[in-house]
C-alpha positions in Angstrom: 76.5 72.8 150.4 77.1 70.7 153.4 79.4 72.0 156.2 81.0 69.7 159.0 81.5 71.8 162.1 84.0 70.3 164.4 84.8 71.6 168.0 83.5 71.5 171.5 80.0 70.4 172.8 79.1 71.5 175.9 76.6 72.5 178.8 76.9 76.3 179.7 76.2 77.5 183.4 75.6 81.3 183.2 75.7 83.6 186.2 75.0 87.3 186.4 77.0 89.2 189.1 75.4 92.7 189.8 78.3 94.6 190.0 81.8 95.3 188.3 84.5 93.1 188.3 86.8 95.7 188.1 85.8 97.0 191.3 86.8 94.0 193.0 90.5 93.9 192.0 93.3 95.5 194.1 96.0 96.8 191.9 99.0 95.6 193.9 97.3 92.6 194.8 96.9 90.9 191.5 99.3 88.2 191.8 97.5 86.6 194.9 93.5 86.8 193.8 90.9 85.1 195.9 87.6 86.5 195.2 84.1 85.1 195.3 81.0 86.9 193.5 77.4 86.4 194.7 75.6 85.9 191.3 71.7 86.5 191.2 70.9 84.4 188.6 72.0 80.9 187.2 70.9 79.6 183.6 72.0 76.2 182.6 71.9 76.0 178.9 73.1 73.8 176.2 76.3 75.2 174.3 80.2 74.3 173.0 81.2 76.1 170.1 80.4 73.4 167.5 77.3 72.7 168.8 76.3 76.4 169.1 77.4 76.9 165.4 75.8 73.8 163.7 72.4 74.6 165.8 72.5 78.0 164.0 73.2 76.1 160.4 70.7 73.6 161.7 68.0 76.7 161.8 68.8 77.6 158.3 68.0 73.8 157.2 71.7 73.4 155.8 72.1 69.9 157.3 75.1 70.4 159.0 77.1 67.5 160.4 78.3 67.9 164.0 81.8 66.5 164.7 83.0 66.3 168.3 83.2 64.4 171.7 80.2 64.3 174.4 79.5 62.5 177.7 77.4 59.6 179.0 74.8 62.6 179.9 74.4 63.6 175.9 70.9 61.7 175.3 68.7 64.7 175.9 71.2 67.1 174.2 71.5 64.8 171.3 67.7 64.6 170.8 67.6 68.6 171.1 70.2 69.2 168.2 68.5 66.3 165.7 65.2 68.0 166.4 66.7 71.4 165.4 68.3 70.2 162.2 71.7 68.9 163.1 73.3 65.5 162.1 74.9 64.0 165.2 75.8 60.9 163.7 79.6 61.7 164.1 79.5 62.6 167.8 81.8 60.2 169.5 79.9 59.5 172.8 82.4 58.7 175.8 81.6 55.7 178.1 82.6 57.2 181.2 83.2 61.3 180.9 80.6 63.8 181.2 80.1 66.6 178.4 82.4 69.4 178.9 81.0 72.5 181.1 81.6 76.2 180.6 80.9 78.0 183.9 80.8 81.8 183.2 79.9 84.9 185.3 79.0 88.0 183.6 79.3 91.7 185.4 76.9 94.5 184.8 79.4 95.9 182.1 79.5 92.3 179.9 82.7 91.6 181.2 82.9 87.8 181.9 85.0 85.4 184.0 85.1 81.7 182.7 86.1 78.4 183.3 86.0 75.3 180.9 86.2 71.7 182.1 87.1 69.5 178.9 85.4 66.0 180.2 84.6 64.1 177.2 86.2 66.5 175.0 89.6 64.9 175.9 88.4 62.0 173.8 88.0 64.1 170.7 91.5 63.2 169.4 90.3 59.6 168.6 87.6 61.1 166.1 88.6 60.3 162.5 87.3 63.0 160.1 88.4 60.7 157.1 86.5 57.9 158.2 83.4 60.2 158.8 83.7 61.7 155.3 83.7 58.1 153.9 80.5 57.1 155.8 78.4 60.4 155.4 79.6 62.0 152.2 82.4 64.7 151.5 81.4 68.0 153.1 81.8 71.4 151.2 83.6 72.8 154.1 85.2 71.8 157.5 84.9 74.4 160.3 87.6 73.7 162.8 86.6 75.2 165.8 87.7 75.3 169.7 88.4 71.6 170.8 91.1 69.4 172.2 94.1 71.0 170.4 95.6 67.4 169.0 92.1 67.0 167.5 92.0 70.4 166.1 95.3 69.6 164.4 94.0 66.3 163.2 90.9 67.6 161.6 93.0 70.4 159.9 95.4 68.0 158.5 92.7 65.6 157.6 90.4 68.2 155.6 93.6 69.4 153.7 94.5 66.1 152.8 91.0 65.3 151.4 91.0 68.6 149.4 88.3 69.8 151.7 88.2 73.9 152.2 88.8 74.7 156.2 87.5 77.7 158.2 89.9 78.1 160.8 88.2 79.5 164.3 90.8 78.4 167.1 89.3 81.1 169.4 89.5 80.0 173.2 92.5 77.7 172.5 95.1 80.1 171.0 96.3 80.5 174.2 96.9 76.9 175.0 98.8 76.7 171.1 102.5 77.0 170.5 103.9 78.8 167.5 103.9 75.5 165.3 100.4 74.4 166.5 99.0 78.1 165.9 100.7 78.1 162.2 99.3 74.5 161.2 95.9 75.4 162.3 95.7 78.6 160.1 97.8 78.2 157.2 96.0 77.5 154.0 92.4 78.1 155.8 90.0 79.5 153.2 88.4 81.4 156.2 89.8 82.5 159.6 87.6 83.7 162.3 89.0 85.5 165.6 87.7 88.3 167.6 89.7 91.5 168.1 91.6 90.1 170.8 92.2 86.8 169.3 93.5 88.7 166.1 96.5 90.4 168.2 97.0 87.2 170.2 97.1 85.3 166.9 99.9 87.5 165.5 101.9 86.8 168.9 101.3 83.1 168.7 102.4 82.5 165.0 105.0 85.1 164.8 103.7 86.2 161.6 102.5 89.6 160.9 99.1 90.8 159.6 100.2 91.0 156.3 101.9 87.6 156.4 98.7 85.9 157.9 96.7 87.5 155.2 99.0 85.9 152.6 98.4 82.4 154.1 94.6 82.5 154.2 91.8 83.6 151.8 89.4 86.0 154.1 90.1 86.8 157.5 87.1 88.0 159.6 87.4 89.4 162.9 84.3 90.0 165.1 84.6 93.7 166.7 81.4 93.6 169.1 79.0 96.7 168.7 81.5 98.0 166.0 80.8 95.1 163.6 82.9 92.9 161.7 86.2 93.4 159.6 86.9 91.5 156.4 90.3 91.0 155.1 92.0 89.8 152.1 95.5 90.0 150.9 95.9 92.9 148.3 92.1 94.1 148.8 90.9 97.1 150.8 89.5 96.0 154.4 85.8 95.8 154.3 83.9 96.8 157.4 80.3 95.6 158.3 78.5 97.8 160.9 77.0 95.8 163.8 73.1 95.5 163.9 72.0 97.2 166.8 70.3 95.4 169.8 67.6 96.4 172.1 68.4 94.9 175.6 71.4 92.8 176.0 70.4 89.6 177.7 73.8 87.9 177.7 76.5 88.1 175.4 77.4 84.3 175.3 77.2 82.6 171.9 76.9 86.0 169.9 80.3 85.1 167.8 78.9 81.5 167.2 75.7 82.9 165.6 77.7 85.2 163.5 79.7 82.3 162.3 76.5 80.4 161.4 75.0 83.1 159.8 77.9 84.1 157.7 78.5 80.5 156.6 74.6 80.1 155.7 75.4 82.7 153.3 78.4 81.3 152.0 76.6 78.2 151.6 74.2 80.0 149.5 76.7 81.4 147.7 75.8 85.0 148.7 78.7 87.7 148.4 80.8 87.9 151.6 79.3 91.5 152.5 75.7 89.9 152.3 76.9 86.9 154.2 78.3 88.9 157.1 75.1 91.2 157.4 72.9 88.0 157.8 75.7 87.1 160.4 75.4 90.1 162.6 71.4 89.8 162.4 71.7 86.5 163.8 74.3 87.4 166.5 72.0 90.2 167.7 69.1 87.8 168.1 71.6 86.1 170.4 72.6 89.0 172.2 68.9 89.7 173.3 68.3 86.2 174.7 70.0 84.1 177.6 71.7 81.0 176.4 73.3 80.2 173.1 70.6 78.1 171.2 67.2 79.6 173.0 66.6 82.1 170.5 64.2 81.5 167.7 64.7 82.1 164.0 62.1 84.2 162.6 63.0 85.3 159.0 60.8 88.1 159.1 62.5 89.6 162.1 66.0 88.8 160.7 64.7 90.7 157.3 63.4 93.7 159.5 66.9 94.0 161.4 68.8 93.9 158.2 66.5 96.5 156.7 67.0 98.7 159.6 70.7 98.5 159.8 71.5 98.2 156.2 68.8 99.4 154.2 65.9 98.3 152.0 68.2 96.9 149.2 70.0 94.6 151.7 66.8 93.6 152.9 65.5 92.9 149.6 68.8 91.0 148.6 68.2 88.4 151.5 64.4 88.3 151.7 64.0 85.5 148.8 66.0 82.9 150.7 64.9 83.8 154.2 61.4 83.8 153.3 61.5 80.3 152.1 62.4 79.0 155.8 59.0 80.1 157.2 
């Protein structure tokens, strides 16, 4: 099962603030905020939601195809992705713009303030998923991740027209979407990914109730941070998957993308949803314990051990044959 992952390709500039953002905000002055935070550390890392998810799938040897727009500075990043099992032949490389930038500062409570510069991502609407499919073969699934909204809408419409299942993952772009756009992106999706905040925002943006949304998608997966994951389907009881506990959290950036990569890997292997979600949670914790979204090492024995500790020996035995084969 080959997966096409569409969305942003970016470089992450990650900084740490040794304090609490909340202590710098004055309640009666929030309409005029002018703040500067002295960060103690800067890490420049590869990122972008589509690239992160594709990287994770590549580590599982699933030959994902990355669909997005990058800039004139993409050559080194391109080589990295290809070396880690990602097909980048569908990446549009701008002749003049730089790859998108994600600049994020994290405080000691793991709160984050971030700015995203689109750069070459502005050219993503020019990417034709139908042409890519004709050239590289029809994927079994298209994940539509955060990207230029016009590109997200175009990829969604094309996938539906071609009869390719869609995983909708609007994430950071939800705030930019109007009602019609939000509805078009999620309607008829086989999978819908949000975090807890985005779930509430999606209800507000679409104007549909939670029950109404569930009637229009296959499975709605909501990541809940340290509380794990919830999985909901229309007419079925909600399924809750506990998180895999982390040791020291080094950086929360990219944990959600790692969950998606692990979950989609399990889906590609035709695992039951609960088993796929456990793998996603285990991979997410691995990313939490490293700085950067693509700096972790996929060690099958470590993932199996994490699943054993979190979910028991039977759950570990269920994933062991497939994961052990990656060694």
